[in-house]
C-alpha positions, 0 to 999 in steps of 0.5 A, a space after each residue: 787720102 780719105 777722112 772721115 773728119 772732113 765728111 762730117 761737118 758737111 753731113 752736120 750742116 746738109 742736115 741743118 739745112 735739111 731741118 726746117 725752120 725754128 720758131 719761139 714761142 714765149 707766152 711772155 713775148 720775150 726778146 726773139 719770139 715769134 710767137 705768144 701762143 701755140 696755135 698760131 705757131 703750130 698753123 705757121 709752122 711747115 712740115 719740119 720745122 721745130 717749135 721752141 716754146 720757153 716757160 709758161 701756161 699755154 691755155 690753147 690746144 695745139 693739133 697738128 694735123 698733116 705736119 712733122 714737127 718737133 716741138 721742144 721745152 727750152 732748156 728748163 722750161 716750164 711749160 703746160 699746155 691744154 692738150 694736143 692731139 696728132 693727125 693726119 700725119 703721112 707715112 714716114 712723118 714723125 711729130 716730137 713733143 718733148 
């Protein structure tokens, strides 16, 4: 007999694999961070990646040129950025900034 509850873990696993890697940006260079500024993080990111941004002031502007990315502040974080510019996103591409 088919059970939807057995299918749910497979769906979640495939969504996690379909999503890119999580890159952590922390202005203070705290533990587990990959970058201390947004520009290099965006430059290194591939479409589908998530930039998890920790609290801090980031003076660099981010330019999302042709990449589908998610840029999200860490839970409870206060993040200030100079500017964000989204350009040349392909049809069906997504940019999420929260």
